[in-house]
C-alpha angles and dihedrals in degrees: 000000000000113000127185107225124195094233093050101045105038142336114275125005117343107226103153132047104199132222113291089000093148100011110160091345089134098213111173132214128045123325121231114187114207115254094239095059110115102172135038115191130224117284087004095145100011120146113205098158110084091206091064121089104216128187123319142197126025121355117208121197105207120234089245094066111107100170140027125198122226118273089009098149101014117144099024093128095178096058099106102182142011130210127192110210100184141042103229101097113101099184143015107216129215122306096352093146099020114145092008118137094242114163136173118020136335125200115204114211119252090242092068109096100163127051116186136216123294092000092145099019117145096007130126093239113148105185132017127190114211122206121241118264112249093195120046090205092060104117094171094062092112134002125229087236099044091115096035118230121347092235090059095045126100094188118139096178140014106198117202137162116281092242092053096047099100093043093049092047092048092049097045097046134228099306099050089038088069088062095045123098146134130237118267138160115239114206130196108228112220087359095138110220093356108132122218116260127223110232144153119260111238093025128091124280090244093061109112136176122238129208092275091055095254117146117211142147117280107203091192096059116113131180117253111278123244117180110260093352139106131190124263138176093248137023090252097041118140099192116061123219121239131217090256095053118111116258113243101157141030100238136062125193130207112247138180100247123209120246111271115253122242110240125183128182127216127225125292123242123271112160146102114269110264102171093259124108115261112214131221108198139192125193114204122183134183132157090239097041120133134168111264092249093058101034121119134181109307095025125116123235131182126231121197131199117190123192138157120251107245136160091254123038114276132199121253117275092201132009139160146092116312092006092135096146128063119189116211106209102170139044108263103188120351099194101066140353119281130187136247112201129207129193114204118198123188108209133192114224117229111173107301094346131084114201119198115236099165130034131181132174127207135179121214118205110231121194105165102165129205117267126226108258125237104239124172107166120214114212137140107296094185132047121317127195105238091208089069091068134247110343116246121252120196140165124264122245109276095025121133110280114258143086128296123191142157114266108258100225094073135104116219111213141165115285139048110302143147119255128190126240133185130208121206116189123224116263121253125236091277093055093253131109124259090191132046122244117255137204132196146148135253130195115234124189105208120187134185103229143022124332120222131197123240121200121196116197113205120215132200119276097020147047139229122205132234090041140194121014122330141152130258130190123244111268093012130129127239128191121207119200111208116197126175122217119255109291094023139092135205110265102176145343126206131190116198087343094308118120108239099167091121090059094061114114120183091343091306128117115195122203112201131201099004112213104163146017112291144185129211131191139167140205123216128200133194117270118249127211088258091053090050091049090053092049092048094045091053096050116124118252119212110250118225109279093357118103123217117262122235094262092052092050091052092049091054093049091046090052091053090050090050093051094048090050093056118102113260092251091055091047090055091052093057108100115254090235090059091047090051091051089053093050092046090050090052090050089055090065110103091225095056126080139168124193142178124201129178135040098321143069137215121229089218120011092187089072086074087071089072083080093060107109128213088251089056091050092049091059093052092066084083113070095219091065125084140191130205132175121184141173113224121191126186136163111261145172114238119231120243095273094047092046091051092049092049092047088056089062098044098083091187096323125134124240114228094187144322124241133193108217118191131182109209126191117197124188120185116203125166089350089302121119123219111194123192130183110218108207092171124037127209090244135005121270126204115247125195119205121196117230115211113239094236093066100038095085116074127202117301110285095014134104121226121214122193124204141157127249112200120202112196132186118212132155091355093305131108120215129178126207132185112233113199124222113265098197136063097226120116089207098060144036116214124194138165115231140166097179124077132198126085122004124188119203105213138172137196129200115217141166133013122250108278094013133093112279111259141148111273114225108218120229110272111242131165126223133192118234118199118199122213103196094187097222099342126107113295119265119204119236118261137209114234139178121247094249120058126350133189118199140167128225120201110204120172090336093308119124127200134164120238130187125209126185122187139161120236091249093060123096103177129037123174117196123172095328097319114115117199119191118197108204128207087248086064093251128120140194129210121206131180121224125214133055106258124059116246141160118270135192125180145162 
């Protein structure tokens, strides 16, 4: 404690503490002012330096003190309470306790009749008790700024005298008025044993005073309970009061309260604006509820008040009985959600009046976001004379309403160039935007001079580009590419009626120095065989190591399209040499490939390209597409039907082997393969089969003839046809064929040297075949001829037919795992390899 003693501060009695006496001294501890002090000067104990400690604890103003100077104790943040012992002070000047750490309650003596500005500003004071005015004309009793600003105040109650209530409220303003009241006793009429409660007028019923005199809300307080009753402001009240209602009278009466309504609230709004109203909805229910138009005394009606949540109070946007739905038609604020509040009041009808007995408030979250506008600018797509000024840009019919214009920071100049535009939508009824703004670019073709119109007339069987009607600038140049359809040629071209066919170069007509409107047209005629020959003979050939350019590729594909479009009679009239040039040109394309695999050759692989369709060609105009046609040959075993058909054409001949020959077309498009088996070609191709040397020589004195038997499946039928050898070589067999499936290479020995050729009938001899079934049921030996045998093997009760063909000079034949040995004693044995029994079939 710091105490001011007479013998330490001044000689004699200390009655006055002068101005700034202990200003920023920074003395710590509690302050005890001597009892004889009558005056304390301004700034006497003020602390302005935040680094200083100042006094702390309780501050007592002695009864002897008659005057205080302004700012006397300001800044002593650790002074927690102040007590006035006497009743001699007449005023408390400005800022005396400003920035002190006052807490709890302060009672100002009755002698004080003037309280200055900012006296209790920026303190932690909770409750203050004001003295009663002794003079009704005293206008300086309290200042509007006595407690500083409302946001800095911690006050829960300002207690004044009943007679000063209106003056204090008027002086302090609307915010502090809500904390101002006077002490009253509230009684419960006919409340039985319910005791009166001491409260503050103008503050809620649940405000109570603690032992330190501080008034604050007690959330646990409840009115006295009466069975089936609530408390109202009058005996006939419909609407009960609640503990949080503001006290406006000293008595409460027990009433029979109506049943509370059931009120539910729909969802808020969270969507992009779509031009349709978005509804906020409330559902209110009560057993006695009626629409306002049908309600009578005793019925319940509902009144709704809708308003938007804003920083400052806003007027209702919709209110009235039964108005339980509010339609939001416009975007309110696109950047973040806002709220739309509704107050629902349940009212009891009494004659022509409806008295509220239940009220509830609810806030809906509304996030109605801006929509993207529909903007399709209309501006000159063709040429525009720059001398006519900035070209107009407008919105299309059906676009979002608003304004579109060219951005101002642009220079419009001759040439084709992009220019920026901006669209701003119209505002809605609230002054906001339902749609977002939008920017974009448009290409303008500005010219310095006149603009003329060109008209291109298209004819059948060809095309001119550019096409239709378009604009050209004075003095400019325009190129027209003239291309006939497949199977046609350009016959003539006219410009404004003048024949300009002779001016065509590489299918392009060039019009120089345009000075007027003009029209151009062409005539196309069918290609002849001679035209096709000329096209084929002029096709580019890929030089060694030098790829074709894009124009050369297109010319080759166009030629193929032309040839395919010719009538069949015209195709036949085209010389074979020209056709071959066309095929070789197609093969020079990097996307085209032919291939042969297996034991055969083709005299001319390019003939496979006759099976390339116009649809295939069309795809090859794009470099990422490819075409392949290949002939694949592999040894095979005919099925029953094919074997039977081939056997019908043998006529005593011997089969060397069977081959499955397939023609496969593969088209690759967008990394997807389309594979097609071509069983019938557009035209025959010549196939060359190699004959192994070991079977070329016949028996002594005989001649051996080789030929091909073709088995073909079509429409569910199998037919076989003998194809004769087209060459004179003993090492090969050459045939022409347009059908592909199973081919049998066969031979027949005939004739003796010097005699007429004929089939030699071998000497008939019989052989014995012995079967070793290796665990199966026994099979007796059989006698067979030396030519063709048919036998059955029974293995574990399974029966299958086998065929074996052998010449009389053979001693061992192995067919599908069955080994037959022909012994010198003209007997044979047949054994089966493998460990598990199975069915076999062989030829």
